[in-house]
C-alpha positions in Angstrom: -20.8 -8.7 -22.1 -21.4 -10.2 -18.6 -18.6 -9.7 -16.0 -16.4 -12.7 -15.5 -15.0 -13.0 -12.0 -11.7 -14.6 -11.1 -11.2 -14.9 -7.4 -7.8 -14.6 -5.9 -7.2 -16.6 -2.7 -4.7 -16.7 0.1 -4.3 -19.9 2.0 -7.7 -21.0 0.5 -9.5 -17.9 1.7 -11.0 -15.5 -1.0 -9.1 -12.2 -0.9 -10.2 -10.1 -3.8 -11.9 -10.6 -7.2 -10.6 -9.8 -10.7 -13.6 -8.5 -12.7 -13.0 -9.0 -16.4 -15.3 -7.3 -18.9 -15.3 -4.9 -21.9 -16.7 -1.7 -20.4 -16.9 0.4 -17.3 -20.7 0.0 -17.1 -20.5 -2.6 -14.4 -17.9 -0.9 -12.2 -20.6 0.5 -9.9 -22.1 -3.0 -9.4 -18.6 -4.3 -8.5 -18.3 -1.5 -5.9 -21.6 -2.4 -4.4 -20.1 -5.4 -2.6 -17.9 -3.0 -0.5 -18.9 -0.6 2.3 -18.3 2.6 0.3 -21.3 4.6 1.4 -20.2 7.6 3.3 -16.6 7.0 2.4 -14.1 9.1 0.4 -12.2 7.9 -2.6 -9.1 9.4 -4.1 -8.7 8.5 -7.8 -5.0 8.5 -8.6 -4.0 8.8 -12.2 -1.4 10.2 -14.5 -1.5 13.2 -16.9 -2.1 10.9 -19.9 -4.8 8.5 -18.6 -6.6 11.2 -16.8 -7.5 12.9 -20.1 -9.0 9.6 -21.3 -11.0 8.1 -18.5 -10.9 10.2 -15.4 -14.2 12.1 -16.0 -16.1 8.8 -16.6 -14.6 7.2 -13.5 -15.4 10.3 -11.4 -19.1 10.2 -12.6 -19.4 6.5 -11.6 -17.7 7.0 -8.2 -19.9 10.0 -7.3 -22.9 7.7 -7.4 -21.4 5.5 -4.6 -18.9 7.4 -2.6 -19.6 10.4 -0.4 -16.6 12.3 -1.6 -14.5 11.9 -4.8 -11.2 13.7 -5.2 -8.5 13.3 -7.8 -4.7 13.3 -7.6 -2.8 13.5 -10.9 0.9 13.2 -11.5 3.0 13.6 -14.6 3.0 10.4 -16.8 6.2 8.4 -17.0 8.4 5.9 -15.0 10.6 8.7 -13.9 7.8 9.9 -11.6 7.3 6.5 -9.8 9.3 7.9 -6.9 9.1 8.6 -3.2 8.7 12.3 -4.1 5.4 11.5 -5.8 4.3 9.3 -2.9 5.1 12.2 -0.5 2.9 14.5 -2.6 0.1 12.0 -2.5 0.5 11.6 1.3 0.1 15.3 1.7 -2.9 15.4 -0.6 -4.6 12.6 1.5 -3.8 14.3 4.8 -5.1 17.7 3.5 -8.3 16.0 2.4 -8.7 14.1 5.8 -8.5 10.6 4.5 -8.8 7.9 7.1 -8.2 4.1 7.1 -11.7 3.3 6.0 -11.5 5.4 2.9 -10.2 4.3 -0.5 -7.6 4.9 -3.1 -8.3 4.0 -6.7 -5.5 3.4 -9.2 -6.6 4.4 -12.7 -3.8 3.8 -15.1 -0.9 1.5 -16.0 1.7 -0.2 -13.9 3.4 3.0 -12.7 0.1 4.3 -11.3 -0.9 0.9 -9.8 2.5 0.3 -8.2 2.7 3.8 -6.7 -0.9 3.9 -5.5 -0.6 0.4 -4.0 2.6 1.4 -2.1 0.9 4.5 -0.8 -2.1 2.5 0.3 0.1 0.0 2.1 2.0 2.8 4.0 -0.6 5.6 4.6 -1.9 5.2 8.1 -0.4 1.7 8.1 -2.9 0.6 5.4 -5.8 2.1 3.5 -8.1 0.2 1.1 -7.4 0.5 -2.6 -8.8 -0.6 -6.0 -6.9 -1.4 -9.2 -8.4 -0.2 -12.5 -5.5 -1.1 -14.9 -5.7 0.6 -18.3 -2.7 -1.0 -20.1 -2.2 -4.5 -21.3 1.0 -4.8 -19.1 -0.9 -3.7 -16.0 -3.9 -5.9 -16.7 -2.0 -9.1 -17.1 0.8 -8.4 -14.6 1.3 -5.6 -12.1 -2.3 -5.2 -11.0 -2.5 -8.8 -9.8 -0.6 -10.3 -6.8 -0.2 -7.4 -4.4 3.3 -6.4 -5.3 3.6 -2.6 -4.9 6.6 -0.3 -5.0 8.5 2.7 -6.3 11.9 3.2 -7.8 14.8 4.5 -5.8 17.2 6.6 -7.8 17.8 4.4 -10.9 16.9 1.1 -9.2 13.5 -0.3 -10.1 11.0 -1.2 -7.3 13.7 -1.2 -4.6 11.2 0.3 -2.1 7.9 -1.6 -1.8 5.5 -3.8 0.1 3.1 -6.7 -0.5 -0.4 -5.3 -0.1 -3.5 -6.7 -1.7 -6.2 -4.6 -3.4 -9.9 -4.9 -2.6 -10.8 -5.3 -6.3 -9.1 -5.4 -9.7 -11.5 -4.2 -12.4 -10.3 -4.9 -16.0 -12.0 -3.3 -19.0 -10.3 -4.8 -22.1 -11.9 -2.2 -24.4 -9.4 0.4 -23.2 -6.6 -1.6 -24.8 -7.8 -0.3 -28.2 -6.6 3.2 -27.3 -3.0 2.0 -26.6 -0.2 2.9 -28.9 1.5 0.1 -30.7 4.5 0.4 -28.4 2.3 0.1 -25.3 0.4 -2.9 -26.6 3.7 -4.6 -27.6 5.1 -4.0 -24.2 2.2 -5.9 -22.6 2.6 -8.7 -25.1 6.1 -9.2 -23.7 4.6 -10.2 -20.4 1.9 -12.2 -22.0 4.3 -14.4 -24.0 6.5 -14.7 -20.9 3.5 -16.2 -19.0 3.1 -18.9 -21.6 6.8 -19.6 -21.6 7.0 -20.2 -17.8 3.7 -21.9 -17.1 1.5 -23.0 -20.0 2.6 -24.5 -23.3 -1.1 -24.5 -24.4 -1.4 -20.8 -23.8 1.8 -20.1 -25.6 0.6 -22.2 -28.5 -2.8 -20.4 -28.5 -1.0 -17.0 -28.7 1.1 -18.3 -31.6 -1.9 -19.6 -33.5 -4.1 -16.6 -32.9 -1.4 -13.9 -33.3 -3.2 -12.0 -36.0 -6.5 -11.7 -34.0 -4.5 -10.6 -31.0 -2.4 -8.0 -32.9 -5.6 -6.6 -34.5 -7.0 -6.3 -30.9 -10.2 -8.2 -31.6 -12.4 -8.2 -28.5 -12.7 -12.0 -28.1 -8.9 -12.4 -28.6 -8.2 -9.7 -26.0 -10.5 -11.3 -23.5 -8.7 -14.7 -24.0 -5.2 -13.1 -23.7 -6.1 -11.2 -20.5 -8.0 -14.2 -19.0 -5.2 -16.6 -19.8 -2.5 -14.4 -18.2 -4.7 -13.6 -15.2 -5.3 -17.3 -14.5 -1.5 -18.0 -14.8 -0.5 -15.2 -12.5 -3.3 -16.0 -10.0 -2.1 -19.6 -9.8 1.5 -18.6 -9.1 0.7 -15.9 -6.5 -1.8 -18.1 -4.7 0.9 -20.7 -4.4 3.6 -18.2 -3.3 2.0 -14.9 -2.2 5.3 -13.3 -0.9 7.8 -14.6 -3.5 9.6 -17.1 -1.3 9.7 -19.7 -3.9 7.8 -20.5 -7.1 6.6 -16.9 -7.6 10.2 -16.1 -8.6 9.4 -17.8 -11.9 7.5 -14.7 -12.9 10.9 -13.0 -13.1 11.8 -14.9 -16.3 13.4 -12.3 -18.5 13.6 -9.7 -15.7 17.1 -10.2 -14.3 18.8 -9.0 -17.5 15.7 -7.2 -18.7 15.7 -4.8 -15.8 19.4 -4.2 -16.1 19.0 -3.5 -19.9 16.2 -1.2 -19.1 18.5 0.9 -16.8 21.4 0.6 -19.3 19.1 2.1 -22.0 18.1 4.9 -19.6 14.5 3.7 -19.8 14.2 4.6 -23.5 12.9 1.0 -24.2 9.5 0.0 -22.9 9.4 -2.5 -19.9 7.9 -5.2 -22.1 10.6 -4.7 -24.8 13.3 -5.1 -22.1 11.5 -8.2 -20.7 11.4 -9.6 -24.2 15.1 -9.3 -24.9 15.7 -10.6 -21.3 13.6 -13.6 -22.1 15.6 -14.2 -25.3 18.8 -14.0 -23.3 17.5 -16.4 -20.7 16.2 -18.8 -23.4 19.7 -18.7 -25.0 21.2 -19.7 -21.7 18.6 -22.4 -21.4 19.8 -23.8 -24.7 23.4 -23.7 -23.4 22.3 -25.7 -20.4 21.0 -28.4 -22.6 17.2 -27.9 -22.3 15.7 -25.8 -25.1 16.5 -26.5 -28.8 17.7 -23.9 -31.3 14.4 -24.4 -33.1 12.4 -23.3 -30.0 14.7 -20.3 -29.5 14.0 -19.2 -33.1 10.3 -19.8 -32.6 10.3 -17.5 -29.5 12.2 -14.9 -31.4 9.7 -15.0 -34.2 6.7 -14.6 -31.8 8.3 -11.7 -30.0 9.2 -10.0 -33.3 5.6 -10.5 -34.7 4.3 -8.3 -31.8 6.9 -5.6 -32.5 9.3 -6.6 -29.6 13.0 -6.6 -30.2 15.0 -9.8 -29.9 18.4 -8.0 -30.4 19.7 -4.8 -28.9 23.0 -3.1 -29.6 25.2 -0.7 -27.7 25.0 -2.7 -24.5 27.8 -2.7 -21.9 28.1 -6.2 -20.4 30.1 -4.9 -17.4 27.5 -2.2 -16.6 24.6 -4.7 -17.0 26.3 -7.2 -14.7 27.0 -4.5 -12.1 23.3 -3.7 -12.1 22.3 -7.3 -11.6 24.3 -7.3 -8.3 21.7 -4.8 -7.0 18.8 -6.9 -8.2 16.0 -7.9 -5.6 16.3 -11.5 -6.9 19.8 -11.9 -5.3 20.0 -14.6 -2.7 23.1 -14.6 -0.5 25.1 -13.0 -3.3 23.8 -15.4 -5.9 21.4 -14.5 -8.7 18.2 -16.7 -8.8 18.1 -16.9 -12.6 15.0 -18.2 -14.2 15.5 -20.6 -17.1 13.3 -22.9 -19.2 13.3 -26.7 -19.3 10.8 -26.4 -22.1 8.0 -24.1 -23.1 5.6 -24.0 -20.2 8.1 -25.2 -17.6 10.4 -22.7 -15.9 12.8 -23.4 -13.0 15.1 -21.4 -10.6 18.8 -21.8 -11.5 21.5 -20.6 -9.1 24.4 -21.8 -11.3 24.3 -19.2 -14.0 27.7 -17.6 -14.1 28.8 -14.0 -14.9 30.5 -15.3 -18.0 27.3 -16.9 -19.2 25.4 -13.7 -18.7 28.1 -11.8 -20.6 27.8 -14.3 -23.5 24.0 -13.9 -23.5 24.5 -10.1 -23.7 26.8 -10.6 -26.7 24.2 -12.9 -28.2 21.6 -10.1 -28.0 24.0 -7.8 -29.8 24.6 -10.1 -32.7 
């Protein structure tokens, strides 16, 4: 399959390409447009992904880079911390990496976020490449330059905006994901349709079986559609000063629920229930109909995502939202829907409404 390139711009100037294909065969060709000859690359991966794709990526990189080294850390969100970043700093210093060398993030969102943050801060900036291997990272975290790590129990509280040189997406790796990992990615995919494109949402709904069975053409369409939506949003608002906040639909309560559940639920599952809570509030505000709410619940459920969750503490969740990055002068910028495909920022959502939405989730 030929490589499809989606160029991401900033203020009309091309910044980096998203290469979309179904194998790693063309990764070397994608590298050829950069000055990598004589340079070092550090492939950063976790203990799970490393066993699947590290050897293949090393072999490709050795044909183009002067030196290839690998840094692996234990898989899991609990390792997306400053301690892991510190260990990576020490590894780079020991291996004499300079600002013209490269980092390569091979893995899911945890790896991409951590590697991007390290790249942004090591020597005040070193080039890096994203090779996302989960659906969630392919459609979301690898695009847009948001990097970060968790601080104690607070997600992505330490971070930076820092653009990659290249995002290389191989959709064939999605077939190796567990059902839970694939479902987690679909939480973000459905979210994209909800906030920006009714046509994309409808396509997902009508082609749900082909997507769930992970047929190659359906995977390409899902990833392409989400990449185009996220590109459009981040080009319009690269540093989240306005419209980019719409991407946080489902995240305000979703992140708080993720913490409340001690990260035992996947990120996409938490986003899914967060979307349902936000959609319920949208119904209360007179925009969405009960029928659309039920249709959303049906679509999330089809892909194995929960629409209800029990044992939640409304008080704990509301306390967590007060530490949310989306706070603006003490007010939550809550993302609601006027209709499928049209999201907006609402600063009027009250604590009582959020509590009622949490009770709705527990019904």
